[in-house]
FINUNU-666778 format. One line per field, with one value per residue (C-alpha): residue in three letters; x, y, z. Coordinates in pm, 1 decimal. Layout:
FINUNU-666778
resn	ALA, ...
px	X, ...
py	Y, ...
pz	Z, ...
//
This chain:
FINUNU-666778
resn	UNK, UNK, UNK, UNK, UNK, UNK, UNK, UNK, UNK, UNK, UNK, UNK, UNK, UNK, UNK, UNK, UNK, UNK, UNK, UNK, UNK, UNK, UNK, UNK, UNK, UNK, UNK, UNK, UNK, UNK, UNK, UNK, UNK, UNK, UNK, UNK, UNK, UNK, UNK, UNK, UNK, UNK, UNK, UNK, UNK, UNK, UNK, UNK, UNK, UNK, UNK, UNK, UNK, UNK, UNK, UNK, UNK, UNK, UNK, UNK, UNK, UNK, UNK, UNK, UNK, UNK, UNK, UNK, UNK, UNK, UNK, UNK, UNK, UNK, UNK, UNK, UNK, UNK, UNK, UNK, UNK, UNK, UNK, UNK, UNK, UNK, UNK, UNK, UNK, UNK, UNK, UNK, UNK, UNK, UNK, UNK, UNK, UNK, UNK, UNK, UNK, UNK, UNK, UNK, UNK, UNK, UNK, UNK, UNK, UNK, UNK, UNK
px	40.6, 47.5, 39.2, 387.5, 387.9, 97.4, 200.4, 581.5, 384.0, 169.1, 446.2, 691.1, 409.5, 339.0, 718.1, 782.0, 444.8, 592.7, 894.9, 772.8, 585.3, 862.0, 1101.0, 853.0, 822.8, 1222.4, 1284.1, 1021.8, 955.4, 606.6, 293.4, -68.3, -153.2, -284.3, 112.8, 231.0, -14.1, 115.0, 448.8, 404.0, 277.0, -102.8, -268.1, -416.3, -764.2, -707.3, -463.7, -730.9, -953.6, -693.5, -583.6, -979.5, -961.1, -643.8, -750.1, -1035.1, -764.0, -544.8, -775.8, -727.8, -346.9, -325.0, -144.0, -257.7, -19.6, 64.4, -212.2, -138.4, -266.7, -258.2, -232.9, -404.7, -534.8, -532.5, -701.2, -606.1, -756.0, -688.8, -514.7, -331.3, 90.9, 204.2, 595.5, 633.2, 677.2, 289.2, 191.5, 347.0, 137.3, -194.4, -104.3, -61.8, -424.3, -562.0, -700.6, -739.3, -960.1, -832.5, -478.7, -342.6, -434.1, -290.7, 5.3, 4.1, -37.1, 247.4, 448.6, 349.9, 415.7, 751.0, 843.2, 902.2
py	-1942.9, -1602.2, -1242.1, -1136.4, -1411.2, -1342.7, -986.7, -1058.8, -1274.4, -997.1, -744.4, -981.4, -1101.4, -702.9, -614.4, -905.2, -767.8, -433.7, -555.5, -789.5, -512.3, -293.8, -532.4, -635.4, -235.5, -231.0, -541.2, -450.4, -100.3, -85.4, -247.6, -194.7, 78.3, -178.7, -328.4, 74.3, 157.2, -203.4, -80.8, 240.2, 41.3, -22.1, -339.0, -513.0, -433.6, -31.3, -72.2, -173.6, 123.5, 342.7, 211.2, 215.8, 634.2, 669.2, 478.0, 754.2, 1000.5, 889.6, 1040.0, 1398.8, 1332.8, 1220.3, 883.8, 575.6, 267.5, -24.8, -259.2, -604.8, -937.8, -1004.7, -1380.0, -1491.2, -1772.5, -1951.7, -1678.9, -1383.4, -1044.7, -742.4, -488.2, -156.0, -102.5, 198.6, 359.9, 527.8, 852.8, 800.4, 711.4, 1023.6, 1244.1, 1067.2, 1124.9, 1436.7, 1491.0, 1220.7, 1409.7, 1148.0, 1234.1, 977.3, 998.1, 712.6, 756.6, 1096.3, 908.2, 662.4, 915.7, 1163.2, 832.9, 746.3, 1060.7, 1074.2, 767.7, 897.6
pz	2453.7, 2688.6, 2585.4, 2581.4, 2299.8, 2110.1, 2117.7, 1981.6, 1660.9, 1600.7, 1569.9, 1375.4, 1154.3, 1078.0, 1043.8, 776.5, 579.7, 558.2, 453.1, 208.0, 12.1, 1.1, -157.1, -406.4, -492.5, -470.8, -666.4, -963.3, -943.4, -943.8, -697.4, -653.3, -441.5, -188.8, -183.3, -141.2, 131.2, 292.3, 280.3, 412.7, 753.8, 714.6, 806.1, 507.4, 577.9, 609.1, 336.9, 97.8, 235.9, 165.5, -169.3, -294.1, -190.8, -375.5, -661.0, -677.7, -638.4, -906.4, -1195.0, -1063.4, -1004.4, -1403.6, -1272.5, -1531.9, -1410.1, -1563.6, -1609.6, -1486.5, -1364.6, -1015.8, -880.9, -543.5, -418.9, -752.4, -927.6, -1147.3, -1146.3, -1333.5, -1184.0, -1187.8, -1103.9, -989.2, -940.6, -599.1, -833.6, -938.3, -549.7, -427.0, -701.3, -562.5, -193.6, -208.0, -368.7, -104.6, 166.1, 436.7, 795.6, 1045.3, 1178.8, 1116.2, 724.2, 728.8, 876.9, 601.2, 320.4, 448.7, 412.7, 53.2, -40.7, 47.6, -76.7, -421.1
//
């Protein structure tokens, strides 16, 4: 596999992941904070980092979310799902330092 093919596959994989996350939020109306971050264009690893920070700021923004169960790789985990409006409120309170996290926070704030 040459470099161009590798780059094209990575681009397509990233775009597919972002589109699927956004479609899931559109379809159900709610999503976990990580799902919202992936829909904003962050890679999964960085989305988890931002989601952890957003989770801490959810109390300040007075966003409670809806409790639910997330199924992944054969196990169930308790999670909290938020609407786009709740995530936008949390994103306004969130003050990131990294430039790409700032861009993601702006996208999350505009999503509602």
